[in-house]
Backbone as JSON, one array per atom type, in Angstrom:
{
  "sequence": "XXXXXXXXXXXXXXXXXXXXXXXXXXXXXXXXXXXXXXXXXXXXXXXXXXXXXXXXXXXXXXXXXXXXXXXXXXXXXXXXXXXXXXXXXXXXXXXXXXXXXXXXXXXXXXXXXXXXXXXX",
  "N": [[105.38, 125.57, 85.27], [107.14, 124.14, 86.73], [107.77, 125.1, 89.26], [105.67, 124.54, 91.01], [105.8, 121.89, 92.29], [108.0, 122.34, 94.01], [107.03, 124.32, 95.73], [104.96, 123.0, 96.94], [106.51, 121.09, 98.28], [107.91, 122.71, 100.08], [105.79, 123.89, 101.63], [104.92, 121.51, 102.85], [107.18, 120.89, 104.39], [107.24, 123.06, 106.14], [104.93, 122.6, 107.53], [105.57, 120.29, 108.96], [107.37, 121.36, 110.75], [110.07, 121.58, 109.84], [111.05, 123.85, 108.66], [110.76, 127.27, 109.7], [107.51, 128.78, 110.18], [106.71, 131.36, 107.95], [104.72, 133.18, 108.33], [103.45, 135.08, 106.7], [101.09, 136.75, 104.55], [101.13, 135.99, 101.9], [102.24, 133.43, 102.12], [100.27, 132.07, 103.49], [98.25, 132.19, 101.67], [99.37, 130.61, 99.6], [99.37, 128.12, 101.02], [96.62, 127.61, 101.19], [95.98, 127.57, 98.4], [97.47, 125.42, 97.48], [96.1, 123.19, 98.19], [94.03, 122.92, 96.46], [92.95, 120.77, 94.05], [92.72, 121.4, 91.33], [94.58, 123.3, 90.78], [96.96, 123.07, 89.09], [95.85, 122.98, 86.57], [94.43, 125.38, 86.52], [96.6, 127.14, 86.6], [97.82, 126.55, 84.2], [95.87, 127.3, 82.37], [95.86, 129.99, 82.85], [98.42, 130.69, 81.99], [98.15, 130.04, 79.27], [96.29, 132.04, 78.44], [97.87, 134.25, 78.97], [99.84, 133.88, 77.08], [98.39, 134.4, 74.82], [97.91, 137.15, 75.07], [100.55, 138.15, 74.9], [101.7, 138.83, 72.31], [100.34, 141.23, 71.61], [101.11, 142.92, 73.74], [103.91, 142.98, 73.35], [104.08, 144.23, 70.84], [103.25, 146.84, 71.34], [105.1, 147.77, 73.04], [106.94, 150.12, 72.7], [108.55, 153.18, 71.83], [107.51, 154.48, 69.71], [104.8, 156.14, 68.01], [102.01, 154.49, 68.5], [99.31, 154.7, 68.76], [97.39, 154.95, 66.58], [97.07, 152.39, 65.76], [96.0, 150.99, 67.79], [93.17, 150.44, 68.25], [92.5, 148.53, 66.21], [94.24, 146.44, 66.85], [93.39, 145.78, 69.45], [90.91, 144.91, 68.91], [91.51, 142.51, 67.39], [92.85, 141.06, 69.35], [90.89, 140.69, 71.32], [88.98, 139.24, 69.81], [90.49, 136.93, 69.36], [90.76, 135.87, 71.9], [88.07, 135.56, 72.71], [87.26, 133.58, 70.88], [88.1, 131.23, 71.94], [86.43, 130.66, 74.07], [83.76, 131.35, 73.59], [80.84, 130.57, 71.7], [81.42, 129.83, 68.27], [79.68, 130.92, 66.28], [78.55, 133.07, 67.53], [80.64, 134.83, 67.85], [81.46, 135.23, 65.23], [79.25, 136.51, 64.13], [79.04, 138.77, 65.6], [78.95, 142.26, 65.74], [80.3, 144.03, 67.19], [82.78, 143.2, 69.37], [82.75, 143.9, 72.0], [80.19, 143.88, 72.75], [79.33, 141.29, 73.08], [77.83, 139.14, 75.24], [79.24, 137.63, 77.83], [78.27, 136.59, 80.1], [75.98, 135.18, 79.59], [74.86, 131.95, 79.39], [74.1, 130.74, 77.02], [75.71, 131.85, 75.08], [78.26, 130.82, 75.46], [80.76, 128.32, 75.02], [80.39, 124.72, 75.45], [81.85, 122.91, 78.15], [83.43, 120.88, 77.12], [84.27, 121.89, 74.7], [85.7, 124.06, 75.14], [88.75, 125.81, 74.59], [91.57, 125.7, 76.21], [94.19, 125.37, 75.92], [96.81, 123.03, 75.48], [98.33, 121.99, 77.61], [96.67, 122.39, 79.94]],
  "CA": [[104.8, 124.57, 86.11], [108.24, 123.41, 87.45], [107.85, 125.69, 90.53], [104.63, 124.02, 91.87], [106.25, 120.82, 93.19], [108.87, 122.92, 95.01], [106.16, 125.0, 96.66], [104.28, 121.89, 97.7], [107.5, 120.55, 99.2], [108.19, 123.74, 101.11], [104.63, 123.9, 102.51], [104.94, 120.27, 103.64], [108.26, 121.01, 105.31], [106.85, 123.97, 107.12], [103.87, 121.92, 108.29], [106.25, 119.35, 109.95], [108.31, 122.12, 111.46], [111.44, 121.52, 109.3], [111.34, 125.25, 108.46], [109.85, 128.06, 110.52], [106.39, 129.35, 109.45], [107.04, 132.76, 107.72], [103.67, 133.98, 108.87], [103.08, 136.07, 105.73], [99.8, 136.54, 103.87], [101.41, 135.17, 100.63], [102.47, 132.05, 102.43], [98.93, 131.47, 103.9], [97.53, 132.05, 100.44], [99.93, 129.46, 99.02], [98.89, 127.02, 101.74], [95.2, 127.34, 100.71], [95.93, 127.2, 96.98], [98.11, 124.11, 97.2], [95.06, 122.17, 98.5], [93.13, 122.84, 95.29], [93.41, 119.81, 93.05], [92.7, 122.0, 90.03], [95.57, 124.39, 90.67], [97.88, 122.97, 87.92], [94.98, 123.29, 85.39], [94.17, 126.81, 86.51], [97.79, 127.86, 86.21], [98.11, 126.32, 82.78], [94.96, 128.1, 81.66], [96.41, 131.44, 83.0], [99.61, 130.76, 81.09], [97.61, 130.02, 77.96], [95.77, 133.39, 78.18], [99.01, 135.16, 78.98], [100.52, 133.76, 75.8], [97.5, 135.05, 73.78], [98.13, 138.53, 75.18], [101.93, 138.56, 74.72], [102.0, 139.53, 71.03], [99.77, 142.63, 71.77], [102.02, 143.68, 74.65], [105.2, 143.2, 72.73], [104.01, 145.17, 69.67], [103.03, 148.13, 71.86], [106.21, 148.16, 73.95], [107.86, 150.93, 71.95], [108.42, 154.67, 71.9], [106.87, 155.03, 68.49], [103.37, 156.43, 68.09], [101.23, 153.32, 68.06], [97.86, 154.78, 69.07], [96.48, 154.72, 65.41], [96.88, 150.92, 65.56], [95.47, 150.34, 69.05], [91.79, 149.85, 68.1], [92.52, 147.28, 65.4], [94.97, 145.34, 67.58], [92.61, 145.35, 70.57], [89.84, 144.05, 68.33], [92.09, 141.23, 67.03], [93.17, 140.39, 70.59], [89.61, 140.34, 71.9], [88.38, 138.18, 69.05], [91.27, 135.76, 69.55], [90.41, 135.38, 73.24], [86.66, 135.05, 72.6], [87.14, 132.37, 70.02], [88.45, 130.03, 72.78], [85.44, 130.47, 75.06], [82.41, 131.71, 73.11], [80.37, 129.78, 70.44], [81.95, 130.47, 67.03], [78.62, 131.72, 65.54], [78.3, 134.32, 68.25], [81.82, 135.61, 67.6], [81.44, 135.61, 63.8], [78.1, 137.45, 63.8], [79.04, 140.04, 66.46], [79.43, 143.45, 64.99], [81.26, 144.67, 68.1], [83.13, 142.13, 70.3], [82.48, 144.32, 73.37], [78.8, 143.61, 73.02], [79.15, 139.88, 73.39], [77.56, 138.97, 76.63], [79.88, 136.4, 78.3], [77.57, 136.02, 81.23], [74.91, 134.4, 79.08], [75.32, 130.57, 79.05], [73.8, 130.39, 75.62], [76.82, 132.32, 74.23], [79.48, 130.17, 75.87], [81.0, 126.87, 74.56], [80.31, 123.69, 76.52], [83.15, 122.64, 78.77], [84.21, 120.01, 76.22], [84.7, 122.56, 73.54], [86.5, 125.22, 75.51], [90.07, 125.62, 74.3], [92.4, 126.5, 77.19], [95.54, 124.96, 75.74], [97.21, 121.6, 75.53], [98.75, 121.55, 78.99], [95.53, 122.46, 80.81]],
  "C": [[105.91, 123.88, 87.0], [108.34, 123.98, 88.87], [106.89, 125.04, 91.51], [105.14, 122.89, 92.77], [107.2, 121.34, 94.32], [108.02, 123.72, 96.11], [105.49, 124.04, 97.5], [105.29, 121.31, 98.76], [107.78, 121.42, 100.34], [107.04, 123.84, 102.09], [104.57, 122.68, 103.43], [105.98, 120.41, 104.69], [107.91, 121.92, 106.41], [105.79, 123.37, 108.06], [104.46, 120.91, 109.33], [107.31, 120.03, 110.73], [109.79, 122.01, 111.12], [111.92, 123.0, 109.17], [110.35, 126.07, 109.28], [108.74, 128.63, 109.58], [106.72, 130.85, 109.25], [105.93, 133.65, 108.2], [103.17, 135.12, 107.94], [101.76, 135.73, 105.05], [100.05, 135.75, 102.58], [101.62, 133.69, 100.95], [101.12, 131.36, 102.85], [98.07, 131.28, 102.59], [98.01, 130.79, 99.64], [99.45, 128.19, 99.7], [97.44, 126.64, 101.3], [95.18, 126.88, 99.24], [96.53, 125.88, 96.66], [97.11, 123.03, 97.41], [94.11, 121.99, 97.31], [93.69, 121.87, 94.29], [93.44, 120.26, 91.62], [93.71, 123.09, 89.81], [96.45, 124.23, 89.5], [97.05, 123.29, 86.6], [94.73, 124.82, 85.37], [95.42, 127.62, 86.08], [98.17, 127.64, 84.74], [97.2, 127.12, 81.98], [95.41, 129.61, 81.65], [97.57, 131.59, 82.01], [99.16, 130.81, 79.64], [97.09, 131.41, 77.57], [96.91, 134.41, 78.13], [99.76, 135.11, 77.66], [99.7, 134.31, 74.65], [97.75, 136.61, 73.89], [99.53, 139.07, 74.85], [102.2, 139.35, 73.37], [101.46, 140.95, 71.02], [100.76, 143.44, 72.62], [103.34, 143.97, 74.02], [105.15, 144.25, 71.61], [103.83, 146.6, 70.18], [104.04, 148.61, 72.84], [107.23, 148.9, 73.09], [107.61, 152.37, 72.2], [107.68, 155.29, 70.77], [105.38, 155.27, 68.8], [102.58, 155.31, 67.57], [99.7, 153.54, 68.27], [97.0, 154.63, 67.83], [96.27, 153.2, 65.23], [96.18, 150.24, 66.72], [94.09, 149.77, 68.86], [91.83, 148.59, 67.33], [93.18, 146.16, 66.17], [94.19, 144.89, 68.74], [91.44, 144.52, 70.07], [90.3, 142.61, 67.98], [92.32, 140.41, 68.4], [91.9, 139.87, 71.25], [88.9, 139.17, 71.15], [89.16, 136.92, 69.28], [90.89, 135.07, 70.89], [88.99, 134.86, 73.28], [86.42, 133.74, 71.91], [87.44, 131.1, 70.89], [87.3, 129.69, 73.77], [83.97, 130.58, 74.62], [82.13, 130.89, 71.86], [80.84, 130.54, 69.25], [80.93, 131.35, 66.26], [78.44, 133.04, 66.19], [79.42, 135.34, 67.95], [81.79, 136.09, 66.17], [80.44, 136.6, 63.43], [78.14, 138.69, 64.63], [79.66, 141.19, 65.66], [80.57, 144.15, 65.87], [81.5, 143.6, 69.15], [82.87, 142.56, 71.73], [81.03, 144.13, 73.75], [78.46, 142.21, 73.23], [78.93, 139.68, 74.83], [78.1, 137.58, 77.12], [79.21, 135.84, 79.56], [76.43, 135.17, 80.82], [75.44, 133.0, 78.78], [75.07, 130.21, 77.66], [74.9, 130.8, 74.69], [78.1, 131.56, 74.44], [79.58, 128.74, 75.33], [80.68, 125.9, 75.77], [81.79, 123.4, 76.96], [84.05, 121.76, 77.89], [84.83, 120.76, 75.03], [85.55, 123.84, 73.81], [88.0, 124.86, 75.29], [90.97, 126.37, 75.24], [93.83, 125.95, 77.12], [95.83, 123.54, 76.02], [97.52, 121.2, 76.97], [97.66, 121.46, 79.99], [94.66, 121.26, 80.56]]
}
């Protein structure tokens, strides 16, 4: 999150012509995103999800034959992510985590009970 203030400062400097406009697509995307007041929260939520995925990615970053463990680890990772957004009863009673319909509002936690990390 330490980079966000620097990006805001750079965009402000370009808007007052202190620096030349780079004219790139990534810069125009940054200009649009900086205006979003929820950007710090969105970035913190993304970081939270990335930290949930990291143990899975680290354990399978090897030359060893890990395919026998893939199904079990994917199930653990999926359950871990679902527990933060889906009602606990739906997760605990699901036979297959892939069958949980996350588009159904009745399966999702209310916004007050969604766990997206401390910083968000």
